[in-house]
C-alpha positions, 0 to 999 in steps of 0.5 A: 499499499502506498505511503501517504503524506500531506501536501505540504509534506510533499512540497517540502520533500520535493524541495529537498530533492531539488538541492534547496537547502534554506528558504527565506519567508515570513509565516502567517496563519494561512501557510502554517501547514507548510511551515509545520512540514519544514520544521521536520525537514532538512531545509533551513528557514531564514526569517525575514523581517518583511516579505519584500526582504524575503523575495530579494534574499531568494533572489540573491541565491538565484542571481548569484548561482543561476539556481531555482530559489524558493520563498514562502509567505502568508496570504493577503498583506504577505502577497502585497508585500512580496509583489515588488520583489517578483516583479523585480525578479521577472524583469531581470529574468530571476528563477523564483518559485513562490509558494503564498498561503490562501484562505480554505477554498470555501472561503475563497471569494467571500472577502475572508480575513487576509484574503486576496485574489492572488491569481488575478494579482500576480498573473502579468508579474510571473511566467505562470501561477497555479492555484491548487484546487485539488491535492493531486494536482500538487505533484504535476504543478510542481514539476512544471513549475520548477521546470518553468522557473529555470528553462528557457528565459528564466523567471518567476512563478507562483503557486498558490496554496489554500490552507485546507488543500496543505493538509490533505493527504495524497498517496506518494508513488510507488517506489518512493520517488515522489516526483514525476508522472506521465503528463509531467514526461509530456511537459519535459518532451514539449519543453525539449521540442521548444527550440526547433531550430535545425541545422539548415536553419542554422546554417542559413542564419551563419551565411547571412551573418558573415555576409553581413559582417563582412560587407560592415565597416563599422560593427558593433557588438551590443551585450545584455544580461541574457549573455552572462554565461557566455562571457568566456567565449564573448571575450575570445569572440571580440579579441579574435575579430577585434569588433568593439563591444558595449554592454548594457547595465546588467552586462558589465563584467562580461568583458574585462574593464581594460580590454581595448575592445571593451568600450564600457556601458551604454546608455543614459549613464554610458560612457562617451565612447559606448554612446557615440559609436552607436550613433555611427556603426553600421553593423549592430550585433545584439545578443541577450538584450531587450532594447530597453529605453535606458539602454537605447535613448530615444528609440526612433533615433537608436542606431539609425545607420545600422543594420541589426543582427539580434540574438535572443533566446526570447522571441517576444524580445525580437523586433519589439522595440526595433526592427531587425535585419537578421534574428534568431531565436536561440540560447546563445550557448547554441550559437557562439561555438559556431561563430567562433568556428568561422573566419570572419574578414572584418574591415574596421581598422579606421573605425577602430582609430575613431573609437580611440578619439572618443576614449579620450574625452575626460570623464573623471570623477572623484568617486572613480578614485574612491571606488578603485581605492576600495577595490584595491584593498579588497581581501583576496577570494570570491567576492560579490559586488551588489548595489541598491538603486540611485546614483552610487549604482551608476557610479559603481557601474561606470567605475568599478573593475568587474572581473567576471559578470557573476560577481556583479548584481544589481536591480535592472529593469525595476530599478528597485530601491531596497534591493541591495541588503536583503539580496546581499543576504541571499548571496552570502547564505549561498556563498558563505566563504565568499565576500559580499560588498553592498553599496547603498545610498542614504535613501535606499538603505531606509527601504528595507533597513528591518533586514539588518536584524536578519543579517546580524541573526545569520551573521553574515559575511556582508560589508555595506558601503553606505554612500551618503550625500543627505539626498535622494542623489538622482532626484536631485540631479534632475531637479538641478537640470530640469526643475530649476534646483527646486529640491521638492521631496529629495532632501532629507532634513533628518539624518540618522546616526548610522553609528548608533544604529549599527550598535543597535544591531550589533553590526560593526561601523566605520566612517571612511574619510576617502580624502585621507586614503585607505587607512583603517578600511582594509582592516573593516573589509578583512574581519569576518561578519557584518559591518557598515562603512559610511562614506560622506560625499557632497550632494552637488556630485552627479553622475554624468555622462547623462543622456536626459529622457527623450534625447538620443545616446549622442545627445548626452550631457558631461556635466562638470569634471569632478576631482 
């Protein structure tokens, strides 16, 4: 006779089988059956202080490992509080598997205590949302949901669990392997056929690619976060064929900072060289990108002299914002090996000379020396650099010497203030021997400040670098440029004492006077455990170059050189 277990026990066994060793969450009445099963498992629970924090903690694991990560929340306000982190994951293709409690089936639709129509609310923010209405559905739903999270273009998937469903029993399949089934196998077969590209089609694409490239005199690679995993092959490609490259914010680290073919970040706060070349290139090779407005500037003015080749895993992105000459819907891992086998004859010596002149236009800023000084005293070993959202994020993106793309983690598509601290916790939980550095601003840190308690409770090796200018810096910068310096809502009139705050959380603290060198900084960074380093900078500092909204990437403002 088959063993019977509850739906909640089945879920926990499933997650254990997938190698998930810890799960962040915040419990509540409608998800307590799942928590009861969690308590008797091998999985550690990480108690966040807010559901948004829990979602970002889960993101930390997913972004730093590439693996599907789970998060637990209760119904009603638990669901609502989590939505920001899920929207962030959806935009940046982060694989989250969300489990939310729900009121019992018989109470759904009655405005019961802590009831929300979760499926309706989150359907546009996830790859798929499931409401479990029959206990035996859970076996196939779990397998399909986990696969959807991590296959193709990754992203969040949501499972809503009525409280009474969680406690009902199902039969464990014979042979004690509680996962799979014929429907699941059918689904796996469908997914395996989802990329129908034949070798003949690939040959046609390669022939057209070769023709476009060899007839180009000013080719350019435009690389985004979707190409991160192939950074070594991409480095080989640009080095071998001497084709310059620009990257999006999410693609930083794919190319080494000092690679002569790397023109840096493009877009609103991109380098002069990156944005200038976009205006004159005659062939744009776009890989793993969305052609989003922060990267392209005014889309109707973007690369109008160029033919465009677009390679992306998601068919919906191809031609969505910009018409293309040649496209291929495929994971870049299935294309680059073939491109590297080719012997392209690239005719771009004159254009490379023009690139060198753009590189000479000064973009120096005191923040560059601050960040390079910081990088110079980092302890040896694996490290991760995270940011919140704001001026500090853009300065780090512009100047920090990233060595590889997985070490760089930030909120791109949604630009979510409050992202940094909880995500850093998730990264540190996943890489306990690594050094995790979270750059934040005095605005962003307040958004999820409560997670300092989670950080201390876990005693993780996270160093928070607080860039304090007593303002919402990017807001103030735009008010200076376009709104007559009327600082409506951008200046903080009360300034907390962060040293006292750290004392209350039993977290290390130091104030780094960057004008005096790096004295004392190295000691703080080498000491294990959490700490906050406060760096005070003038509120007059801006992030430049800056492309105003609605302008082309060539209509940038250089601003004042700050040294």
